[in-house]
KOLDREN-939114 format. One record per atom (N, C-alpha, C): x, y, z. Coordinates in steps of 0.05 Angstrom, whole numbers, padded with zeros to 5 digits, always signed. Each point is the difference from the previous one (the first is absolute). Layout:
BEGIN
XYZ;...
This chain:
BEGIN
+00048-03701-00575;-00009-00020+00000;-00002-00035+00012;-00008-00018+00008;-00003-00021+00001;-00004-00012-00025;+00009-00030-00004;+00003-00010-00026;-00027-00020+00006;-00018-00006-00013;-00003-00031+00003;+00013-00026-00020;+00007-00016+00010;+00009-00029-00009;-00007-00021+00003;+00000-00021-00016;-00015-00026-00003;+00019-00011+00022;-00002-00033+00013;+00023-00011+00015;-00010-00022+00007;+00013-00022+00007;-00015-00016+00018;+00016-00002+00026;-00026-00008+00023;-00003-00004+00017;-00007-00022+00019;+00011+00004+00028;-00015-00026+00010;-00024+00018+00031;-00034+00003-00007;-00001+00007+00009;-00016-00009+00038;+00013-00023-00005;+00005+00000+00035;+00024-00022+00003;+00008-00006+00022;+00017-00023+00003;-00008-00022-00005;+00015-00019-00025;+00000-00029-00014;-00028-00009-00014;-00012+00041-00002;-00007-00007-00030;+00012+00005-00026;-00011-00016-00014;+00015+00013-00031;-00003+00021-00013;+00024+00004-00018;+00008+00022-00001;-00020+00017-00016;-00013+00020-00011;-00018+00006-00022;-00001+00025-00011;-00005+00007-00029;+00010+00019-00008;-00020+00032+00016;+00019+00017-00005;-00015+00025+00028;+00014+00031-00010;-00001+00023+00003;+00000+00018-00007;+00011+00014+00019;+00023+00012+00006;+00013+00011+00027;+00010+00026-00007;-00003+00031+00011;+00006+00017+00003;+00032+00002+00009;+00011+00016-00021;+00037+00009+00002;-00004+00026+00005;+00023+00007+00008;-00001+00042+00018;+00009+00013-00012;-00004+00020-00015;+00002+00027-00013;+00036-00003-00002;+00011+00000-00025;+00039+00001+00004;+00006+00024+00012;+00021-00016+00024;-00001+00037+00009;+00024+00009-00009;+00009+00023+00017;+00031+00009-00004;+00017-00021-00011;+00015-00013+00017;+00014-00025+00001;-00011-00034-00013;-00022+00005-00019;-00007-00034+00003;+00001+00011-00030;+00000-00036-00011;+00001-00010-00031;-00032-00020+00005;-00010+00015-00029;-00022-00026+00000;+00005-00017-00021;+00009-00027+00008;+00008-00031-00016;-00023-00017-00013;+00002-00001-00034;-00015-00013-00005;+00004-00036+00008;-00009-00002+00014;+00015-00030+00000;-00008-00023-00022;+00022-00011-00003;-00016-00017-00028;+00020-00019+00012;+00012-00024+00028;+00000-00024+00005;+00005+00004+00031;-00013-00025+00016;+00000+00003+00020;+00006-00035+00010;+00029-00003+00017;-00006-00025+00009;-00017-00012+00016;-00005-00016+00007;-00015-00017+00023;+00019-00004+00023;+00005+00003+00019;+00014-00006+00021;-00013-00024+00022;+00014-00021+00009;-00025-00011+00018;-00002+00014+00029;+00018+00026+00007;-00010+00011+00019;-00027+00012-00007;-00017+00005-00026;-00015+00010-00006;-00029-00010+00006;+00016-00035+00004;-00021-00012+00011;-00013+00001+00029;+00030-00006+00005;+00002+00005+00036;-00026+00029+00011;+00009+00008-00015;-00014+00022+00007;-00022+00012+00000;-00015-00016-00032;-00024-00002-00008;-00020-00019+00016;+00020-00016+00015;-00024-00022+00011;+00017+00007+00035;+00005+00020-00005;+00006+00005+00040;+00013-00017+00015;+00017-00017-00012;+00020-00020+00002;+00015+00015+00021;+00012+00027+00004;+00022+00012+00014;-00015+00019+00020;-00024-00003-00004;-00003+00018+00024;-00029+00018-00017;-00025+00012+00016;-00017+00013-00013;+00004+00026-00024;-00011+00006-00016;+00011+00010-00024;-00027+00029+00002;+00010+00008-00028;-00013+00018-00006;-00019-00007-00027;-00028+00008-00006;-00017-00018-00010;-00017+00031-00015;-00009+00003-00030;+00006-00021-00020;+00043+00015-00003;+00005-00030-00004;+00023-00009-00008;+00019+00008-00022;+00003+00015-00012;+00017+00000-00027;+00027+00000+00007;+00007-00028-00017;+00029-00022+00016;+00024+00013-00029;+00014-00009+00006;+00032+00005-00013;+00023+00014+00005;+00017-00004-00001;+00017+00023+00006;+00028-00001-00027;+00000-00022-00019;+00011+00001-00022;-00003+00014-00021;-00004+00015-00004;-00009+00030-00024;+00015-00003-00014;-00003+00006-00023;+00020+00002-00026;-00020+00025-00019;-00003+00029-00004;-00001+00008-00015;+00016+00022-00018;-00018+00021-00006;+00008+00027-00001;-00009+00023-00005;+00018+00019+00003;-00005+00030+00016;-00026+00002-00015;-00014+00022-00006;-00024+00012-00019;+00000+00036+00018;+00003-00010+00025;-00008+00034+00008;+00020+00005+00018;+00013+00026+00007;+00020+00008+00030;-00006+00022+00011;-00001-00001+00022;-00012+00022+00012;+00032+00026-00012;-00012+00024+00013;+00017+00030-00009;+00032-00014+00016;+00004+00001+00023;+00021-00011+00008;+00012-00019+00004;-00007-00022-00025;+00014-00016+00006;+00030+00004-00029;+00027-00020+00021;+00016+00003-00023;+00003-00011-00006;+00002-00027+00020;+00013-00040-00023;-00015-00007-00007;-00033+00008-00023;-00004-00018-00019;-00017+00022-00018;+00001-00012-00027;-00018+00010-00017;-00018-00014-00009;-00023+00010-00022;-00022-00022-00007;+00019-00016-00031;-00006-00022+00006;+00008-00020-00019;+00017-00018+00023;+00022+00012+00016;+00007-00017+00011;-00002-00021+00011;+00003-00034+00001;+00002-00023+00014;+00014+00002+00027;-00023-00004+00017;-00009+00005+00023;-00002-00040+00012;-00002+00007+00033;-00006-00024+00011;-00006+00007+00027;-00023-00007+00020;+00001+00011+00024;-00004-00034+00020;+00026-00001+00026;-00009-00029+00003;-00003+00004+00029;-00004-00010+00028;-00027-00007+00020;+00008+00020+00017;+00012+00026+00003;-00007+00026+00001;-00008+00027-00008;-00019+00011+00008;+00004+00031-00020;+00003+00026+00021;+00006-00012+00019;+00008+00034+00020;+00015-00009+00027;+00015+00009+00014;+00007-00004+00017;+00001+00027+00033;+00014+00000+00020;-00007+00030+00011;+00030+00020-00016;+00022-00024-00008;+00011+00028-00012;+00020+00009+00028;+00003-00003+00014;+00014+00016+00020;+00010-00016+00028;-00006-00022-00005;+00010-00014+00025;+00030-00020-00011;+00012-00004+00021;+00030-00018-00011;+00002-00020-00023;-00024-00006-00004;+00003-00028-00022;-00006+00008-00020;-00020+00029-00005;-00014+00009-00020;+00020+00017-00014;+00014+00009+00014;+00028+00028+00000;+00037-00021-00012;-00014-00032+00011;+00022-00010-00020;-00009-00017-00020;-00018+00005-00013;-00004-00009-00020;-00009-00023+00000;-00023-00012+00036;-00004-00031+00000;-00038+00015+00002;-00012+00011-00012;-00018+00012+00009;-00033-00033+00000;+00017-00023-00003;-00022-00020+00011;+00009-00002+00032;+00009+00005+00011;+00003+00001+00030;-00002+00019+00002;-00021+00010-00005;-00011+00036+00005;+00009-00008+00045;+00000+00008+00007;-00017+00001+00031;-00021+00018+00005;-00015+00013-00019;-00030+00002+00003;-00007-00018-00024;+00017-00005-00019;-00032-00027-00012;+00004+00010-00029;+00009-00009-00020;+00006+00000-00018;-00041+00005-00015;+00001+00012-00015;-00033+00002-00018;-00001-00021-00017;-00008-00019+00001;-00001-00037-00018;-00005+00011-00019;+00002-00007-00024;-00009+00011-00030;-00037-00016+00005;-00004-00018+00012;-00034-00004+00010;-00002-00006+00017;-00030-00007+00016;+00001-00006+00024;+00017+00006+00018;-00009+00036-00013;+00014+00016+00029;-00015+00022+00002;+00009+00021+00006;-00013+00028+00003;+00025+00021+00009;-00011+00022-00035;+00021+00020-00004;+00002+00019+00020;+00023+00022+00001;-00007+00021+00009;-00017+00013+00005;-00017+00005-00027;-00031+00009-00006;-00027-00013+00020;+00008-00028+00013;-00013-00007+00006;-00022-00013-00011;+00010-00006-00017;-00022-00019-00017;+00015-00026-00016;-00020-00028-00008;+00020-00022+00006;+00023+00001-00027;+00007-00017-00001;+00022-00003-00022;-00005-00020-00017;-00005+00000-00033;-00014-00028-00018;+00032+00004-00011;+00002-00024-00001;+00029-00006-00015;-00008-00008-00038;+00013-00022-00007;+00008-00003-00025;-00009-00007-00028;-00032-00015+00014;-00019-00010-00015;-00019+00016-00014;+00012+00019-00001;-00014+00022-00022;+00013+00020-00018;-00018+00017-00007;+00007+00011-00029;+00020+00011+00005;-00009+00015+00023;+00025+00031+00013;+00005-00010+00003;+00027+00017+00024;+00001+00014+00024;+00007+00026-00005;+00009+00018+00031;+00018+00021-00004;+00016-00006+00032;+00021+00009-00006;+00021-00011+00012;+00022+00033+00001;+00005+00001+00032;+00025+00017+00006;+00026-00002-00022;+00010+00026-00004;+00016-00015-00020;+00028-00019+00019;+00003+00014+00022;+00022-00013+00014;+00005-00033+00010;-00033-00011+00001;-00002-00029+00005;-00019-00018-00039;+00029+00013-00018;-00012-00006-00029;+00022-00006-00010;+00008-00020-00008;+00016-00004-00016;+00016-00005-00032;+00027+00000+00007;-00003+00000-00037;+00004-00026-00015;-00009-00018-00009;-00004-00018-00020;+00025+00004-00030;+00021-00013+00005;+00023+00008-00022;-00024-00023-00026;+00019+00019-00025;-00007-00002-00024;+00002-00029-00012;+00030-00025+00029;-00001-00016-00010;-00020-00024+00001;-00026-00005+00025;-00012+00001+00004;-00026-00006-00013;-00018-00010-00009;-00029-00003-00016;-00021+00005+00040;-00014+00013-00012;-00016+00010+00019;-00012-00043+00023;-00001+00002-00022;-00027-00022+00019;+00024-00024+00016;+00018-00006-00015;+00023-00015+00025;+00015+00025+00013;-00009+00019+00006;+00013+00013+00020;-00015+00012+00017;-00028-00012-00006;-00022+00008+00016;+00013-00008+00034;+00000-00038+00003;+00011-00012+00033;+00030+00017+00005;+00009+00011-00024;+00030+00002+00019;-00016+00022+00022;-00021+00019+00006;-00007+00019+00015;-00009-00013+00036;+00006-00029-00007;-00002-00018+00026;+00019-00022-00002;-00003-00020-00014;+00011-00012-00002;+00039+00002-00008;-00006+00011-00018;+00026+00017+00004;+00025+00004+00021;-00012+00018+00004;+00011+00017+00021;-00009-00007+00028;-00009-00017+00003;-00002-00025+00029;+00016-00027-00004;+00010+00004-00019;+00022-00023-00003;+00021+00013+00002;+00011+00017-00015;+00020+00019-00012;+00021+00010+00029;-00026+00015+00008;+00010+00009+00031;+00010-00002+00019;-00005-00034+00009;+00008-00020+00024;+00029-00018-00021;+00003-00005-00025;+00019-00004-00002;+00023+00020-00002;-00004+00025-00004;+00009+00020-00004;+00017+00005+00028;-00019+00000+00012;+00011+00005+00040;+00022-00029+00007;-00009-00015-00012;+00012-00026+00021;+00027-00009-00019;+00004+00011-00020;+00028+00007-00015;+00004-00038-00020;-00034+00003-00019;-00003-00018-00012;+00024+00008-00033;+00013-00022-00005;+00017+00016-00017;+00026-00022-00008;+00028+00001-00008;+00010-00029-00015;+00022-00005+00019;+00004-00022+00002;-00001-00013+00019;-00011-00003+00030;-00028+00009-00003;-00020-00013+00021;-00022-00023-00007;-00009-00015+00013;-00015-00018+00006;-00024+00013+00004;-00034+00000-00026;-00025+00005+00010;-00022-00028-00001;-00013+00006+00019;-00018-00021-00008;-00028+00016-00006;-00014+00000-00006;-00022+00013-00014;-00033-00022+00011;-00009-00002+00023;-00019-00014+00004;-00031+00012-00019;-00001-00016-00011;-00028+00000-00008;-00006+00007-00030;-00001-00011-00019;+00000+00008-00029;-00034+00017-00015;+00001+00017+00009;-00026+00017-00004;+00003+00025-00010;-00025+00017-00001;+00009+00038-00006;+00022+00004+00017;-00002+00003+00019;+00030+00007+00012;+00029-00013-00007;-00007-00033+00008;+00029-00015+00008;+00015+00012-00039;-00026-00011-00021;+00016+00000-00019;+00017+00026-00007;-00009+00022+00011;+00010+00024-00007;+00033-00003+00021;-00010-00011+00024;+00026-00009+00017;+00032-00002-00013;-00023-00025-00022;+00023-00022-00011;+00009+00022-00021;-00005+00012-00018;+00008+00024-00025;+00019+00024+00019;-00011+00009+00019;+00016+00019+00010;+00027-00010+00010;+00002-00019+00024;+00026-00011+00000;+00014-00011-00013;-00006-00014-00020;+00020-00008-00024;+00010+00020-00017;-00010+00031-00006;+00000+00019-00008;+00031+00015+00025;-00012-00013+00022;+00018+00014+00014;+00033-00009-00001;-00006-00028-00005;+00034-00014-00002;-00005-00018+00020;-00025-00012+00028;+00003-00020+00006;-00001-00040-00014;+00006-00012+00015;-00011-00029-00005;-00024+00002+00011;-00020-00001-00011;-00022-00010-00004;-00024-00026+00008;-00005-00002+00021;-00013-00034+00012;-00036+00022-00001;-00019-00027-00014;-00025-00004+00008;-00006-00012+00024;-00009+00005+00011;-00016-00020+00017;-00025-00007+00010;-00015-00012-00019;-00031-00004-00004;-00003-00021+00018;-00029+00000-00006;-00008-00028+00012;-00004-00019-00016;-00003-00004-00031;+00008-00018-00012;+00007+00005-00035;+00023-00007-00011;+00010-00006-00022;-00010+00009-00027;-00035+00013+00014;-00004-00004-00027;+00003+00023-00020;+00001+00017+00016;+00012+00029-00015;+00028+00014-00006;+00021-00031+00001;+00034-00005-00005;+00005+00017-00019;-00004-00014-00023;+00004+00014-00029;-00014+00034+00001;-00019+00006+00004;-00001+00035+00010;+00018+00000+00008;+00007+00000+00033;+00023+00000+00009;+00023+00005-00009;+00013-00018-00010;+00023-00001-00020;-00004+00028-00028;-00008+00006-00008;-00012+00009-00021;+00003+00028+00009;-00005+00001+00034;-00016+00022+00012;+00032+00018+00007;+00016-00019+00001;+00039+00017+00012;-00001-00025+00013;-00019-00020+00027;+00022-00012+00019;+00018-00019-00010;+00011+00000+00021;+00032-00012-00008;-00013-00040+00007;-00017-00002+00012;-00006-00031+00021;-00023+00006+00010;-00024-00020+00006;-00030-00011+00008;+00008-00014+00012;-00022-00001+00030;+00007-00019+00012;-00033+00005+00001;-00019-00034+00012;-00030+00009+00005;+00010+00002+00038;-00021+00009+00002;+00003+00000+00038;-00019-00022+00016;-00016-00008-00022;-00012-00024+00012;+00012-00032+00005;+00019+00010-00012;+00036-00021+00002;+00019-00008+00031;-00015-00007+00012;+00021+00006+00027;+00019-00005+00000;+00028-00014-00019;+00019+00014-00016;+00004+00013+00003;-00005+00016-00027;+00004+00033+00007;+00014+00017+00020;-00017-00008+00017;+00013+00026+00034;+00023-00018+00003;+00008-00025-00002;+00022-00018+00011;+00028+00008-00022;-00011-00001-00030;+00024+00009-00012;+00003+00029-00004;-00018+00021+00010;+00009+00027-00011;+00002+00014+00033;+00005-00014+00027;+00006+00010+00022;+00020+00013-00009;+00004+00027+00013;+00021+00009+00006;+00007+00013-00035;-00018+00016-00016;+00015+00003-00023;-00003+00024-00007;-00021+00023-00001;-00011+00018-00011;+00017+00017+00023;+00006+00019-00019;+00009+00028+00024;-00027+00026-00006;-00026-00006-00004;-00024+00005-00011;-00023-00012+00001;-00022-00013+00003;-00021-00011+00000;-00029+00024-00001;-00004+00004-00017;-00026+00019+00000;-00023-00024-00007;-00021+00002+00018;-00025-00004-00005;-00020+00014-00007;-00015-00004-00018;-00024+00002-00027;-00021-00006+00009;-00003-00019+00014;-00029+00001+00009;-00012+00009+00012;-00033-00009-00004;-00023+00016+00033;-00011-00017+00016;+00014-00026-00010;-00007-00026+00026;+00028-00005+00024;-00012-00011+00020;+00018+00007+00027;+00019-00031-00015;+00030+00005+00006;+00012-00018+00006;+00012-00008+00020;+00020-00022+00004;+00007-00011+00022;+00032+00022-00001;-00010+00010+00008;+00028+00031+00002;+00035-00017+00007;-00009-00019+00012;+00024-00013+00021;+00016+00000-00030;-00015-00027-00008;+00015-00009-00019;+00015+00017-00023;-00016+00012-00022;+00013+00021-00006;+00021+00011+00020;+00008+00009+00006;+00022+00017+00024;+00028-00027+00000;-00014-00013-00005;+00019-00030-00006;+00020-00005-00010;-00020+00025-00031;+00014-00014-00025;+00026+00034+00001;+00002+00012+00020;+00010+00026+00003;+00030-00011-00004;+00020+00016-00005;+00027-00003+00004;+00003+00013+00025;+00022-00001+00016;+00003+00030+00019;+00004+00021-00002;-00023+00019+00021;-00004+00032-00011;-00019-00001-00015;-00011-00024-00021;-00020+00004-00016;-00021+00018+00008;-00019+00001-00007;-00027+00012-00015;-00029-00013-00006;-00013-00003+00008;-00024-00008-00010;-00019+00025+00001;-00013+00013-00024;-00019+00027+00003;-00014-00019-00007;-00026+00015+00006;-00028-00005-00009;-00012+00026-00003;-00017-00002-00028;-00011+00018-00015;-00036-00016-00004;+00003-00027+00000;-00032-00005-00006;-00006+00008+00027;-00028+00000+00010;-00015+00013+00023;-00024-00024+00009;+00001-00018+00009;-00011-00027-00001;-00024+00017+00023;-00019-00008+00000;-00031+00009+00017;+00013-00013+00031;+00004-00009+00004;+00001-00021+00022;+00036+00003+00015;+00006-00002+00028;+00012+00005+00018;+00009-00031-00012;+00038+00008+00010;+00015-00020-00005;+00014-00007+00033;+00008-00027-00003;+00011-00005+00027;+00037-00005-00009;+00015+00011+00012;+00036-00007+00007;+00008-00001+00020;+00014-00024-00002;+00026-00002+00021;+00023+00012-00006;+00005+00031+00028;+00029+00010-00009;+00021-00019+00009;+00001-00017-00005;+00027-00013-00001;-00004-00001-00024;-00010+00003-00027;+00007-00012-00031;+00010+00030+00004;-00006+00019+00007;+00026+00027-00009;+00019+00011+00013;-00008-00016+00026;+00025+00008+00021;+00038-00023-00011;-00009-00008-00002;+00015-00032-00011;+00013+00011-00029;+00017+00012-00008;+00010+00009-00024;+00000+00041-00007;-00004+00003+00024;-00012+00025+00003;-00013+00019-00034;-00022-00013-00006;-00021-00001-00029;-00013+00024+00016;-00019+00010-00021;-00026+00017+00002;-00012-00004-00011;-00018-00004+00007;-00029+00001-00016;-00018+00034-00001;-00006+00004-00018;-00001+00033-00013;-00021-00013-00015;-00013+00041-00002;-00026+00006-00023;+00015+00021-00012;-00017+00007-00024;-00001+00012-00012;-00026+00005-00016;-00004+00032-00004;-00022+00008-00007;+00001+00026-00025;-00007-00009-00022;+00007+00010-00024;+00016+00027+00001;-00002+00012-00009;+00032+00024+00001;-00010+00026-00006;+00016+00019+00015;-00010+00028-00002;+00001+00008-00038;-00020+00021-00006;+00014+00015-00029;+00018-00004-00014;+00040+00015+00013;+00010-00002-00005;+00009-00036-00016;-00001-00010+00023;+00010-00030-00014;-00019-00018-00025;-00018+00016+00016;-00032-00013-00024;+00027-00002-00026;-00001+00035-00004;+00010+00010-00032;+00033-00013-00004;+00005-00007+00022;+00031-00016-00006;-00001-00033-00013;-00035-00002+00013;-00005-00024-00009;-00009-00004-00031;-00014+00019+00001;-00007+00006-00034;+00018-00004-00028;+00021+00018+00022;+00025+00004-00017;+00012-00024-00005;+00006-00013+00022;+00015-00028+00006;+00001-00029-00027;-00037+00020+00010;-00016-00021-00015;-00002-00002-00032;+00000+00022-00010;+00000+00018-00031;+00027-00005-00014;+00021-00001+00025;+00029-00003-00018;+00006-00030+00000;-00016-00009+00006;+00008-00036-00001;-00024-00017-00009;-00011+00017-00015;-00028-00005-00018;-00011-00023+00015;-00013+00002+00034;-00015-00018+00018;-00030+00023+00004;-00019-00020-00011;-00029+00001+00014;-00004-00020+00003;-00024+00013+00010;-00020-00024+00013;-00018-00025-00029;-00001-00025+00000;-00009-00027-00005;-00036+00011-00001;-00004+00001-00009;-00033+00006+00004;-00015-00012-00013;-00027+00004+00007;-00016-00023-00021;-00030+00030+00003;-00008+00013-00026;-00010+00026-00007;-00035-00010+00014;-00015+00011+00002;-00026+00001+00003;-00021+00011-00010;-00022+00009-00009;-00015+00013+00012;-00020+00004+00024;-00002+00028+00002;-00013-00005+00028;-00013-00009+00010;-00019-00005-00008;-00029-00029-00004;+00016-00031+00020;+00020+00004-00005;+00015-00022+00007;+00008-00001+00034;-00008+00027+00003;+00026-00007+00027;-00005-00020+00026;-00034-00004+00001;-00004-00017+00019;+00013-00023-00002;-00003-00015-00034;+00009-00025+00001;+00023+00001+00012;+00024+00026-00015;+00025-00005+00010;-00001+00007+00024;-00009+00009+00015;-00001+00002+00032;+00001-00034+00012;-00023-00008-00016;+00016-00033+00015;+00019-00024-00016;+00011+00014-00021;+00022-00010-00011;+00019-00001+00013;+00000+00030+00006;+00022+00005+00021;+00003-00016+00023;-00024+00005+00006;+00006-00010+00031;+00004-00035-00004;-00002-00010-00019;+00006-00030-00006;+00020-00007-00014;+00018+00027+00002;+00028-00002-00021;+00005-00005-00014;-00030+00007-00026;+00002-00014-00016;-00004+00033-00015;+00033+00012-00006;+00012+00021-00026;+00028-00003+00002;+00009+00007-00021;+00016+00001-00002;+00010+00034-00020;+00007+00010+00008;+00003+00011+00036;-00007+00020+00011;-00021+00022-00024;-00005+00023+00020;-00022+00000-00026;-00025+00000+00009;-00026+00010-00006;+00010+00028-00004;-00010+00004-00027;-00002+00043+00001;-00025+00002-00017;-00013+00018+00003;-00026+00006-00016;+00003+00025-00012;-00017-00005-00031;+00009+00025-00007;-00023+00017-00003;+00007+00023+00011;-00021+00024+00002;-00012+00003-00019;+00003-00005-00024;-00017+00018-00018;-00038-00030+00000;+00012-00010+00017;-00033-00022+00007;-00012+00005+00020;+00003+00020+00018;-00008+00001+00022;-00025+00028-00020;
């Protein structure tokens, strides 16, 4: 039988979130029922709740940075038991048959992965996310949270952590490499921590020097203001990798100019507006403009284990569920250091 749980939902586009109830499906053979303890607020929650990325499904229960404890398992579950500390990220299913799925890149499922919220599951029902008391997820899309990370600071790793870990690993961030992280927000602060832990020399590129002390404490070796034109002159040709984490359109030609020959500008932010680019900024220097979207399930588990090994968690502001609308406005205004996390006990 289905389970009725409390949740916070946007009833329509751009409407304030409000407390409501939703139905969670019956625990199936390979499902786990998770008592959610913490849910991070990602900027993408706001984009989708306000239809900034296109038409969405309402009512919408956002949240794809979920940490909690298993309270029930299906008869065929082998990976988890009641009491295990677990997480759920940005997707809860995929076709599992296409080449990306079979190679551990379920996020690029040819048929489209099933997003944790604002999607439709294989049962034809809308998916609801982590701003809720409980969630039912297939064990194949459930992650184990190592004991070395507390659940509140682990929750944002399920999106912000993997979104930055995956491209940094793919593009070879490590000893001897110079990495720039554009933006010191929810994604950027984890990019700095992870790039530093990987052994790279890390520079933060932010609009101002307002967060410089924070950036250096998080692991950055250098910090520059992009509002100063001299920054782009001084750092021209410096970096092996520039990781852009911001959700606003940038002058990508200027940032490509910061790369060494053969370097890569990797975008993980998702602005609502299109960008313009003079291709000579790519051709000159054999440079790459790339994108990256979260990571597969195996890589996400790898990231969690890496963070536990290196003592990494998100920098958070813990809030009650009733503060979610205020938190949304503060995220839009870049007024959070560095990730809001909802205490699900207050839902």
